C-alpha positions in Angstrom: -75.2 0.4 -9.3 -75.6 4.2 -9.6 -74.4 4.7 -6.0 -71.3 2.6 -6.6 -70.5 4.6 -9.7 -70.8 7.9 -7.8 -68.6 6.6 -5.0 -65.9 5.4 -7.4 -66.0 8.6 -9.6 -66.3 11.3 -6.9 -65.2 9.5 -3.7 -68.5 10.1 -2.1 -69.4 7.4 0.4 -72.7 8.8 1.8 -75.5 10.4 -0.1 -78.7 12.1 1.0 -81.9 11.4 -0.9 -85.2 13.3 -1.0 -88.3 11.9 0.8 -89.8 11.3 -2.6 -87.0 9.0 -3.7 -86.9 7.3 -0.3 -90.6 6.5 -0.4 -90.9 5.6 -4.0 -92.0 2.1 -5.2 -88.4 1.5 -6.4 -86.8 2.2 -3.0 -84.9 -0.7 -1.4 -84.8 -0.1 2.3 -86.3 -1.5 5.5 -87.7 0.1 8.6 -85.0 -0.4 11.1 -86.9 0.9 14.1 -89.7 -1.6 13.6 -87.2 -4.5 13.4 -85.5 -3.2 16.6 -88.8 -3.0 18.4 -89.6 -6.7 17.7 -86.1 -7.7 18.8 -86.4 -5.9 22.1 -89.8 -7.4 22.7 -88.4 -10.9 22.1 -85.5 -10.4 24.4 -87.8 -9.1 27.1 -90.1 -12.0 26.7 -87.3 -14.5 26.9 -85.5 -13.0 29.9 -88.3 -11.7 32.2 -90.0 -15.1 32.4 -93.6 -15.8 33.4 -94.7 -14.5 30.0 -96.7 -16.3 27.4 -94.5 -17.2 24.5 -96.5 -19.0 21.7 -94.9 -22.0 20.1 -94.2 -21.5 16.5 
């Protein structure tokens, strides 16, 4: 909610945070690069064929 208040009051859409804030136990983010890696591997496995794809 804090970010929304800042955006409305000052017109700031993007804000930078320190590494300490980004890595804190209260941070709400996800590792985008890791998610992208799994997506790429899944697409490669599905399109290259002849690969072992375990049944889930």
